[in-house]
Backbone as CSV, one residue per row, in Angstrom:
resi,resn,N_x,N_y,N_z,CA_x,CA_y,CA_z,C_x,C_y,C_z
1,MET,1.845,-12.620,18.632,0.850,-11.916,19.456,1.372,-10.526,19.800
2,ALA,0.524,-9.508,19.669,0.938,-8.129,19.892,1.253,-7.881,21.364
3,SER,2.302,-7.078,21.613,2.664,-6.723,22.977,1.680,-5.688,23.522
4,ILE,1.753,-5.430,24.852,0.884,-4.429,25.461,1.143,-3.066,24.840
5,GLY,2.438,-2.760,24.595,2.789,-1.483,23.985,2.167,-1.304,22.612
6,GLU,2.211,-2.366,21.798,1.628,-2.298,20.458,0.112,-2.130,20.528
7,ARG,-0.522,-2.804,21.484,-1.974,-2.658,21.635,-2.339,-1.232,22.026
8,LEU,-1.571,-0.632,22.939,-1.829,0.745,23.341,-1.652,1.708,22.179
9,ARG,-0.624,1.449,21.340,-0.364,2.318,20.183,-1.512,2.275,19.187
10,ASN,-2.215,1.161,19.144,-3.315,1.007,18.195,-4.677,1.279,18.828
11,PHE,-4.671,1.713,20.089,-5.914,2.038,20.798,-6.147,3.542,20.653
12,HIS,-7.111,3.913,19.837,-7.258,5.314,19.447,-7.539,6.276,20.602
13,PRO,-8.292,5.901,21.640,-8.434,6.831,22.767,-7.099,7.201,23.406
14,VAL,-6.170,6.237,23.485,-4.833,6.531,24.021,-4.106,7.486,23.087
15,ARG,-4.190,7.233,21.794,-3.554,8.125,20.821,-4.085,9.550,20.948
16,LYS,-5.394,9.681,21.127,-5.988,11.020,21.219,-5.443,11.783,22.421
17,ILE,-5.263,11.089,23.540,-4.707,11.727,24.730,-3.268,12.161,24.479
18,VAL,-2.485,11.273,23.846,-1.082,11.598,23.556,-0.995,12.764,22.573
19,TYR,-1.827,12.756,21.547,-1.849,13.863,20.585,-2.134,15.184,21.302
20,PHE,-3.114,15.151,22.207,-3.498,16.376,22.912,-2.334,16.905,23.757
21,ILE,-1.707,16.020,24.527,-0.619,16.435,25.424,0.593,16.905,24.629
22,VAL,1.059,16.055,23.713,2.251,16.395,22.930,1.970,17.581,22.009
23,GLY,0.771,17.593,21.417,0.417,18.679,20.509,0.409,20.030,21.184
24,LEU,-0.190,20.120,22.377,-0.215,21.388,23.114,1.188,21.821,23.522
25,PHE,2.000,20.856,23.924,3.367,21.162,24.354,4.189,21.750,23.209
26,PHE,4.015,21.215,21.994,4.836,21.639,20.864,4.253,22.817,20.087
27,TYR,2.982,23.075,20.236,2.340,24.111,19.426,3.049,25.466,19.488
28,PRO,3.410,25.994,20.669,4.081,27.301,20.698,5.373,27.337,19.887
29,GLY,6.128,26.241,19.910,7.380,26.202,19.162,7.188,26.226,17.659
30,LEU,6.018,25.770,17.209,5.743,25.742,15.778,5.091,27.028,15.278
31,ALA,4.190,27.575,16.061,3.344,28.666,15.564,3.537,30.009,16.255
32,ILE,4.261,30.038,17.385,4.448,31.291,18.114,5.924,31.670,18.182
33,VAL,6.741,30.778,18.750,8.184,31.038,18.849,8.809,31.070,17.465
34,ASN,8.371,30.180,16.594,8.802,30.147,15.197,7.581,30.342,14.292
35,LYS,7.794,30.434,13.004,6.700,30.674,12.070,6.610,29.513,11.079
36,LEU,5.466,28.843,11.092,5.270,27.680,10.234,4.544,28.063,8.954
37,ARG,5.159,27.732,7.824,4.541,27.957,6.524,4.220,26.606,5.896
38,ILE,2.954,26.414,5.578,2.470,25.138,5.052,1.968,25.339,3.630
39,ALA,2.262,24.400,2.764,1.767,24.459,1.384,1.359,23.062,0.936
40,GLY,0.380,23.011,0.048,0.006,21.756,-0.597,-0.981,20.883,0.149
41,THR,-1.648,21.406,1.182,-2.587,20.543,1.912,-3.818,20.187,1.080
42,GLU,-3.992,20.875,-0.059,-5.090,20.478,-0.949,-4.898,19.054,-1.467
43,HIS,-3.651,18.566,-1.447,-3.378,17.196,-1.902,-3.784,16.152,-0.854
44,LEU,-4.159,16.604,0.343,-4.532,15.675,1.412,-6.035,15.469,1.540
45,LYS,-6.805,16.383,0.986,-8.240,16.431,1.261,-9.003,15.163,0.901
46,ASN,-8.740,14.602,-0.252,-9.551,13.478,-0.726,-8.810,12.140,-0.689
47,LEU,-7.788,12.062,0.136,-7.038,10.814,0.234,-7.843,9.753,0.979
48,PRO,-7.688,8.483,0.618,-8.316,7.415,1.414,-7.665,7.346,2.786
49,LYS,-8.256,6.633,3.711,-7.741,6.572,5.076,-6.722,5.462,5.283
50,GLN,-6.375,4.776,4.224,-5.373,3.729,4.331,-4.551,3.675,3.037
51,ARG,-3.410,2.974,3.120,-2.502,2.803,1.981,-2.037,4.143,1.400
52,VAL,-1.713,5.071,2.279,-1.103,6.336,1.874,0.243,6.426,2.580
53,LEU,1.299,6.620,1.800,2.657,6.686,2.339,3.224,8.080,2.103
54,PHE,3.584,8.757,3.179,4.229,10.063,3.088,5.736,9.854,3.183
55,VAL,6.474,10.319,2.178,7.934,10.199,2.178,8.511,11.601,2.292
56,SER,9.452,11.785,3.203,9.938,13.129,3.486,11.437,13.126,3.784
57,ASN,12.067,14.270,3.564,13.405,14.468,4.118,13.271,14.636,5.630
58,HIS,14.387,14.586,6.326,14.353,14.451,7.791,15.351,15.431,8.398
59,GLN,14.937,16.201,9.418,15.854,17.178,10.006,15.968,17.088,11.525
60,THR,14.958,16.570,12.211,15.041,16.331,13.659,14.336,15.009,13.961
61,TYR,14.585,14.476,15.149,13.971,13.200,15.495,12.457,13.305,15.683
62,PHE,11.992,14.361,16.360,10.595,14.427,16.749,9.811,15.591,16.156
63,ALA,10.441,16.763,16.016,9.694,17.951,15.594,9.061,17.773,14.216
64,ASP,9.744,17.085,13.305,9.205,16.867,11.960,7.864,16.131,12.023
65,VAL,7.864,14.994,12.703,6.658,14.159,12.773,5.531,14.874,13.507
66,ILE,5.859,15.525,14.614,4.837,16.226,15.395,4.180,17.315,14.549
67,THR,4.968,17.989,13.719,4.415,19.010,12.828,3.452,18.384,11.827
68,PHE,3.823,17.242,11.254,2.929,16.542,10.326,1.600,16.214,11.007
69,LEU,1.670,15.715,12.236,0.448,15.345,12.946,-0.436,16.565,13.194
70,HIS,0.180,17.685,13.553,-0.580,18.930,13.707,-1.313,19.273,12.407
71,ILE,-0.591,19.199,11.301,-1.168,19.570,10.004,-2.305,18.630,9.628
72,PHE,-2.114,17.328,9.808,-3.168,16.368,9.478,-4.434,16.645,10.302
73,CYS,-4.247,16.954,11.568,-5.409,17.250,12.430,-6.099,18.535,11.983
74,ALA,-5.303,19.545,11.626,-5.883,20.816,11.176,-6.678,20.627,9.888
75,VAL,-6.149,19.819,8.957,-6.852,19.559,7.692,-8.156,18.834,7.959
76,LYS,-8.159,17.909,8.921,-9.392,17.211,9.284,-10.484,18.206,9.687
77,TRP,-10.081,19.291,10.311,-11.020,20.317,10.759,-11.253,21.401,9.707
78,GLY,-10.766,21.166,8.488,-11.039,22.085,7.393,-10.070,23.241,7.246
79,LYS,-8.974,23.213,7.980,-7.987,24.290,7.868,-6.983,23.934,6.775
80,MET,-6.810,24.815,5.819,-5.922,24.540,4.702,-4.682,25.441,4.783
81,ASN,-3.532,24.809,4.798,-2.239,25.508,4.797,-2.056,26.432,5.998
82,ARG,-2.665,26.071,7.116,-2.467,26.838,8.350,-2.895,25.977,9.536
83,LEU,-2.397,26.359,10.716,-2.820,25.679,11.934,-3.893,26.472,12.672
84,GLY,-3.650,27.761,12.871,-4.599,28.553,13.640,-4.646,28.095,15.091
85,VAL,-5.747,28.362,15.764,-5.926,27.930,17.152,-6.048,26.400,17.183
86,PRO,-5.281,25.723,18.048,-5.231,24.251,17.982,-6.396,23.524,18.653
87,TYR,-7.611,24.013,18.449,-8.764,23.283,18.991,-8.937,21.936,18.303
88,TYR,-8.272,21.753,17.146,-8.342,20.473,16.429,-7.773,19.329,17.258
89,LEU,-6.986,19.645,18.305,-6.430,18.599,19.157,-7.480,17.960,20.054
90,LEU,-8.652,18.579,20.151,-9.733,17.999,20.939,-10.306,16.749,20.276
91,ASN,-10.214,16.692,18.949,-10.656,15.506,18.204,-9.694,15.312,17.039
92,PRO,-8.490,14.811,17.320,-7.440,14.746,16.301,-7.628,13.620,15.298
93,PHE,-6.913,13.737,14.192,-6.877,12.663,13.196,-5.788,11.687,13.626
94,THR,-6.178,10.497,14.031,-5.219,9.566,14.628,-4.872,8.370,13.748
95,ARG,-5.390,8.335,12.530,-5.114,7.177,11.670,-3.789,7.377,10.938
96,VAL,-2.749,7.552,11.738,-1.402,7.814,11.209,-0.390,6.996,11.993
97,ASN,0.545,6.412,11.285,1.718,5.797,11.903,2.956,6.463,11.332
98,TYR,4.039,6.393,12.065,5.297,6.935,11.560,6.422,5.945,11.865
99,VAL,7.389,5.885,10.976,8.508,4.957,11.107,9.658,5.658,11.829
100,ALA,10.217,4.995,12.853,11.310,5.579,13.628,12.281,4.484,14.045
101,ALA,13.529,4.860,14.237,14.547,3.908,14.674,14.251,3.432,16.093
102,GLU,14.380,2.146,16.303,14.093,1.546,17.598,14.927,2.172,18.708
103,THR,16.206,2.415,18.439,17.099,2.991,19.453,16.669,4.401,19.830
104,THR,16.177,5.166,18.865,15.743,6.539,19.133,14.525,6.556,20.043
105,MET,13.569,5.690,19.777,12.298,5.714,20.494,12.397,5.118,21.895
106,LYS,13.464,4.431,22.193,13.629,3.875,23.537,14.635,4.675,24.354
107,GLY,14.995,5.853,23.839,16.064,6.620,24.462,15.659,7.455,25.659
108,SER,14.387,7.824,25.795,13.979,8.699,26.891,12.505,8.493,27.200
109,LEU,12.064,9.094,28.303,10.667,8.974,28.710,9.737,9.633,27.701
110,ILE,10.118,10.820,27.200,9.263,11.522,26.243,9.175,10.765,24.917
111,SER,10.273,10.113,24.515,10.220,9.340,23.272,9.321,8.118,23.429
112,ARG,9.335,7.510,24.599,8.448,6.374,24.853,6.984,6.815,24.856
113,LEU,6.733,8.010,25.393,5.370,8.554,25.365,4.941,8.806,23.927
114,PHE,5.822,9.431,23.160,5.478,9.763,21.778,5.300,8.516,20.926
115,LEU,5.910,7.427,21.333,5.732,6.155,20.627,4.266,5.752,20.606
116,LEU,3.515,6.148,21.643,2.090,5.814,21.731,1.262,6.601,20.723
117,ALA,1.875,7.587,20.057,1.157,8.352,19.036,1.123,7.622,17.698
118,GLY,1.641,6.393,17.659,1.574,5.603,16.432,2.918,5.232,15.847
119,GLY,3.939,5.188,16.683,5.282,4.873,16.189,5.425,3.424,15.746
120,ILE,6.142,3.228,14.642,6.531,1.895,14.166,8.043,1.832,14.301
121,THR,8.541,1.073,15.251,9.984,1.022,15.463,10.628,0.008,14.528
122,VAL,11.736,0.428,13.923,12.489,-0.457,13.035,13.944,-0.459,13.463
123,LYS,14.613,-1.552,13.180,16.033,-1.644,13.500,16.830,-0.834,12.493
124,ARG,17.950,-0.302,12.934,18.815,0.435,12.019,19.192,-0.457,10.850
125,THR,19.126,0.100,9.652,19.398,-0.710,8.460,20.753,-0.409,7.870
126,TRP,21.661,0.127,8.706,22.998,0.401,8.213,24.011,0.146,9.311
127,ASN,25.240,0.003,8.936,26.299,-0.383,9.851,27.440,0.605,9.748
128,LYS,27.714,1.319,10.836,28.769,2.327,10.796,30.126,1.724,10.469
129,GLU,30.370,0.502,10.936,31.661,-0.132,10.654,31.826,-0.458,9.171
130,ALA,30.713,-0.490,8.441,30.768,-0.790,7.002,30.445,0.453,6.185
131,ASN,30.928,1.605,6.665,30.712,2.878,5.963,29.229,3.210,5.790
132,GLU,28.416,2.764,6.752,26.988,3.051,6.768,26.269,2.551,5.513
133,ARG,26.736,1.442,4.974,26.099,0.887,3.785,24.794,0.215,4.158
134,ARG,23.715,0.526,3.434,22.399,-0.003,3.748,22.334,-1.519,3.542
135,LYS,21.670,-2.199,4.485,21.503,-3.645,4.391,20.109,-4.041,3.920
136,GLY,19.135,-3.176,4.106,17.752,-3.515,3.789,16.959,-3.703,5.059
137,LEU,15.640,-3.560,4.966,14.792,-3.657,6.142,14.721,-5.087,6.666
138,ASP,14.663,-5.206,7.982,14.437,-6.492,8.613,13.033,-6.969,8.223
139,PRO,12.851,-8.250,7.891,11.534,-8.743,7.469,10.420,-8.456,8.478
140,SER,10.705,-8.551,9.771,9.676,-8.270,10.772,9.286,-6.801,10.760
141,ASP,10.256,-5.918,10.490,9.951,-4.492,10.391,9.094,-4.214,9.160
142,THR,9.397,-4.878,8.069,8.614,-4.718,6.846,7.163,-5.117,7.078
143,ARG,6.960,-6.211,7.808,5.592,-6.666,8.100,4.838,-5.640,8.934
144,LYS,5.522,-5.005,9.878,4.875,-3.990,10.715,4.404,-2.810,9.864
145,ILE,5.235,-2.399,8.915,4.864,-1.279,8.043,3.728,-1.678,7.122
146,HIS,3.756,-2.896,6.615,2.667,-3.406,5.772,1.335,-3.366,6.525
147,ARG,1.349,-3.848,7.769,0.114,-3.878,8.560,-0.409,-2.470,8.807
148,ALA,0.510,-1.542,9.057,0.097,-0.156,9.293,-0.512,0.456,8.040
149,LEU,0.090,0.211,6.877,-0.425,0.768,5.623,-1.804,0.218,5.281
150,GLU,-2.074,-1.010,5.672,-3.381,-1.604,5.377,-4.510,-0.887,6.110
151,LYS,-4.172,-0.162,7.186,-5.198,0.488,8.006,-5.091,2.015,8.031
152,ASN,-3.901,2.552,7.861,-3.667,3.964,8.137,-2.773,4.635,7.103
153,TRP,-2.522,5.917,7.321,-1.452,6.642,6.654,-0.148,6.311,7.380
154,VAL,0.943,6.313,6.653,2.258,6.059,7.255,3.236,7.134,6.791
155,ILE,3.985,7.673,7.738,5.043,8.644,7.440,6.382,7.925,7.532
156,THR,7.222,8.084,6.524,8.552,7.495,6.585,9.584,8.468,6.047
157,PHE,10.793,8.302,6.507,11.920,9.129,6.081,12.910,8.198,5.398
158,PRO,12.894,8.134,4.074,13.668,7.117,3.348,15.162,7.124,3.638
159,GLN,15.710,8.289,4.018,17.145,8.356,4.277,17.513,7.776,5.640
160,GLY,16.555,7.774,6.571,16.822,7.203,7.882,17.832,7.978,8.702
161,THR,18.081,9.231,8.361,19.059,10.054,9.060,18.714,11.516,8.852
162,THR,19.149,12.356,9.772,18.924,13.795,9.617,20.007,14.445,8.770
163,LYS,20.972,13.685,8.321,22.028,14.225,7.460,21.470,14.467,6.061
164,PRO,21.566,15.687,5.531,20.997,15.960,4.209,21.742,15.228,3.100
165,PHE,20.991,14.834,2.080,21.528,14.197,0.886,22.192,12.848,1.151
166,ALA,21.861,12.240,2.286,22.325,10.876,2.552,21.597,9.929,1.604
167,PRO,22.201,8.791,1.256,21.519,7.835,0.377,20.274,7.270,1.037
168,ALA,19.304,6.921,0.222,18.037,6.398,0.745,18.128,4.901,1.002
169,ARG,17.221,4.424,1.849,17.118,2.990,2.112,16.270,2.343,1.031
170,LYS,16.787,1.306,0.447,16.087,0.611,-0.633,14.777,-0.007,-0.146
171,GLY,14.699,-0.280,1.169,13.503,-0.907,1.720,12.243,-0.114,1.472
172,THR,12.349,1.213,1.418,11.179,2.051,1.149,10.587,1.721,-0.218
173,ALA,11.458,1.592,-1.223,10.988,1.277,-2.574,10.369,-0.120,-2.629
174,LEU,10.937,-1.061,-1.903,10.399,-2.418,-1.898,8.997,-2.457,-1.279
175,ILE,8.794,-1.675,-0.232,7.464,-1.590,0.377,6.471,-0.992,-0.617
176,ILE,6.904,0.023,-1.344,6.034,0.653,-2.346,5.666,-0.350,-3.431
177,LYS,6.620,-1.141,-3.889,6.360,-2.137,-4.922,5.372,-3.195,-4.424
178,GLN,5.505,-3.577,-3.162,4.665,-4.641,-2.620,3.261,-4.162,-2.267
179,MET,3.170,-2.983,-1.662,1.886,-2.500,-1.142,1.135,-1.588,-2.109
180,LYS,1.859,-1.005,-3.069,1.269,-0.099,-4.071,0.432,1.024,-3.425
181,PRO,0.997,1.726,-2.457,0.242,2.809,-1.808,0.243,4.071,-2.660
182,ILE,-0.604,5.021,-2.305,-0.478,6.383,-2.815,0.734,6.983,-2.114
183,VAL,1.637,7.574,-2.868,2.867,8.120,-2.285,2.863,9.639,-2.399
184,ILE,2.905,10.304,-1.243,2.909,11.765,-1.180,4.291,12.241,-0.751
185,PRO,5.027,12.942,-1.620,6.333,13.484,-1.203,6.138,14.746,-0.352
186,VAL,6.998,14.899,0.649,6.960,16.075,1.519,8.365,16.651,1.624
187,VAL,8.469,17.960,1.521,9.756,18.637,1.664,9.650,19.596,2.847
188,ILE,10.542,19.431,3.819,10.540,20.305,4.986,11.817,21.135,5.017
189,GLY,11.755,22.253,5.713,12.928,23.113,5.838,12.870,23.936,7.106
190,GLY,14.028,24.320,7.597,14.120,25.206,8.747,14.160,24.536,10.096
191,PHE,13.790,23.273,10.175,13.716,22.599,11.472,15.100,22.441,12.097
192,TRP,16.114,22.201,11.277,17.466,22.034,11.810,17.999,23.345,12.381
193,ARG,17.501,24.466,11.869,17.905,25.760,12.426,17.198,26.038,13.754
194,ALA,15.918,25.704,13.817,15.088,26.067,14.969,15.307,25.163,16.180
195,PHE,15.559,23.862,15.934,15.604,22.892,17.024,16.931,22.143,17.065
196,ASN,17.193,21.516,18.212,18.341,20.616,18.278,18.009,19.327,17.539
197,LYS,18.949,18.404,17.508,18.772,17.193,16.711,17.522,16.398,17.102
198,LYS,17.240,16.330,18.400,16.050,15.606,18.845,14.768,16.361,18.526
199,GLY,14.870,17.677,18.353,13.676,18.473,18.085,12.922,18.850,19.336
200,LEU,13.584,18.772,20.487,12.926,19.041,21.760,13.371,20.355,22.401
201,LYS,14.447,20.950,21.895,14.953,22.206,22.445,15.174,23.209,21.322
202,PHE,14.997,24.490,21.647,15.205,25.540,20.656,16.692,25.821,20.465
203,LYS,17.068,26.020,19.202,18.405,26.512,18.870,18.343,27.974,18.452
204,LYS,17.327,28.291,17.644,17.179,29.654,17.136,15.697,29.987,17.027
205,LYS,15.273,31.022,17.741,13.874,31.430,17.712,13.604,32.329,16.508
206,GLY,12.336,32.411,16.123,11.958,33.248,14.988,12.292,32.652,13.641
207,THR,12.515,31.346,13.602,12.881,30.655,12.363,11.645,30.369,11.513
208,ILE,11.797,30.490,10.215,10.735,30.087,9.294,10.816,28.580,9.097
209,LEU,9.762,27.882,9.486,9.656,26.438,9.266,8.756,26.216,8.057
210,SER,9.139,25.337,7.170,8.317,25.101,5.975,8.006,23.623,5.813
211,VAL,6.772,23.349,5.423,6.330,21.986,5.102,5.521,22.070,3.818
212,THR,5.989,21.392,2.768,5.313,21.411,1.477,4.914,19.990,1.080
213,PHE,3.614,19.781,0.929,3.101,18.505,0.443,2.954,18.609,-1.073
214,LYS,3.561,17.679,-1.789,3.457,17.672,-3.247,2.344,16.718,-3.678
215,GLU,1.953,16.805,-4.927,0.903,15.920,-5.409,1.405,14.482,-5.451
216,PRO,0.491,13.517,-5.377,0.901,12.109,-5.374,1.775,11.767,-6.577
217,LEU,2.775,10.943,-6.335,3.665,10.518,-7.413,2.961,9.521,-8.331
218,VAL,3.279,9.616,-9.601,2.836,8.608,-10.567,3.961,7.575,-10.651
219,ILE,3.717,6.409,-10.085,4.772,5.406,-9.930,4.479,4.171,-10.767
220,ASP,5.499,3.696,-11.446,5.430,2.405,-12.115,5.851,1.363,-11.089
221,TYR,4.886,0.671,-10.501,5.188,-0.270,-9.423,5.992,-1.474,-9.906
222,ASP,6.046,-1.674,-11.211,6.831,-2.788,-11.751,8.267,-2.390,-12.069
223,ALA,8.582,-1.111,-11.913,9.941,-0.633,-12.192,10.901,-1.157,-11.128
224,PRO,12.201,-1.234,-11.451,13.184,-1.652,-10.440,13.146,-0.740,-9.223
225,ALA,13.454,-1.287,-8.064,13.438,-0.514,-6.819,14.346,0.706,-6.907
226,GLU,15.469,0.564,-7.598,16.403,1.683,-7.727,15.759,2.860,-8.454
227,ASN,14.966,2.563,-9.475,14.292,3.634,-10.223,13.254,4.345,-9.359
228,ILE,12.505,3.571,-8.590,11.497,4.163,-7.704,12.172,5.027,-6.645
229,MET,13.281,4.525,-6.113,13.989,5.288,-5.089,14.539,6.583,-5.653
230,SER,15.033,6.546,-6.869,15.532,7.753,-7.521,14.415,8.772,-7.712
231,GLN,13.228,8.303,-8.100,12.072,9.174,-8.272,11.692,9.840,-6.947
232,ILE,11.736,9.078,-5.867,11.394,9.616,-4.551,12.416,10.650,-4.101
233,MET,13.695,10.361,-4.288,14.736,11.284,-3.853,14.665,12.609,-4.602
234,ASP,14.289,12.554,-5.869,14.057,13.794,-6.618,12.868,14.552,-6.035
235,ALA,11.799,13.813,-5.720,10.568,14.442,-5.240,10.747,15.114,-3.879
236,ILE,11.570,14.522,-3.006,11.795,15.131,-1.685,13.033,16.035,-1.691
237,GLU,13.561,16.267,-2.891,14.656,17.221,-3.119,15.912,16.864,-2.341
238,GLN,16.239,15.574,-2.371,17.445,15.091,-1.694,18.388,14.365,-2.645
239,SER,18.143,14.465,-3.939,19.022,13.842,-4.923,20.225,14.743,-5.201
240,LYS,21.181,14.249,-5.963,22.426,14.979,-6.199,22.191,16.317,-6.877
241,LYS,21.180,16.384,-7.738,20.969,17.641,-8.456,20.526,18.764,-7.523
242,PHE,19.891,18.395,-6.397,19.492,19.405,-5.424,20.621,19.749,-4.455
243,MET,21.588,18.857,-4.342,22.693,19.064,-3.414,23.466,20.349,-3.719
244,MET,23.589,20.658,-5.007,24.392,21.810,-5.415,23.599,23.122,-5.429
245,MET,22.320,23.054,-5.078,21.482,24.242,-5.195,21.610,25.205,-4.025
246,GLY,22.032,24.734,-2.877,22.131,25.645,-1.740,23.020,25.091,-0.660
247,LYS,24.086,25.789,-0.354,25.031,25.326,0.659,24.387,25.209,2.026
248,HIS,23.341,26.035,2.278,22.701,26.002,3.603,22.065,24.659,3.898
249,HIS,21.752,23.860,2.853,21.162,22.540,3.087,22.146,21.607,3.775
250,TRP,23.450,21.884,3.627,24.438,20.978,4.189,24.603,21.170,5.689
251,GLN,24.202,22.316,6.189,24.512,22.686,7.564,23.480,22.096,8.514
252,THR,23.614,20.844,8.789,22.705,20.169,9.717,23.459,19.104,10.463
253,THR,22.797,18.356,11.283,23.460,17.361,12.101,23.133,15.974,11.619
254,ASP,24.039,15.047,11.807,23.792,13.651,11.430,23.064,12.956,12.571
255,SER,22.363,11.921,12.222,21.651,11.177,13.262,22.524,10.065,13.795
């Protein structure tokens, strides 16, 4: 049986209020204090409202996801590759969930509030004492993501950390094999320069923030999970071949 928190997260009027409050609070940091450059929103226009999985690299706990939500709402209102005036927050696109670590989302009052915007909390899938080797998703967490995909878009960060070029979690590929969603790769940049690790405080103003949505991946759902994961890591530019392309990618914080 769903908890009160889960019911509130799935109650769209509550989501709309949270989107409005959080969206207005973060808007200046994205579009005024810093400069947001968006590309590829044409790939979002004709997507179905369910079974769409966005896979992205990760640079802050909250700013990345909040930016995605801003963009999705702007596209709903017909704005392509720009935010403009955020009147779109008056009637936002709320059919979105995002995957986040349980410990992160229970860490503060603002994180608990943002959880109401559609957060799916999962247990950490790695163990620091074992050299951070991935164990795989907890079955209950997998079910939560499955249920979300059946109804909405889902944002996930396969690496599960803000450290660049970290290995991906195999659980992402297993979900793709089981659910066969449309998979949209996203590449972000600049957030680690502009914000602290949580994404709630400025580190450097006037930073160029970039979000690029790529076209849906052509995936062989019957391929081994390792092959699918390799394809995703290439698409989000976090594979080894991208590691050597720019030293500035290394300069970020671990989660």
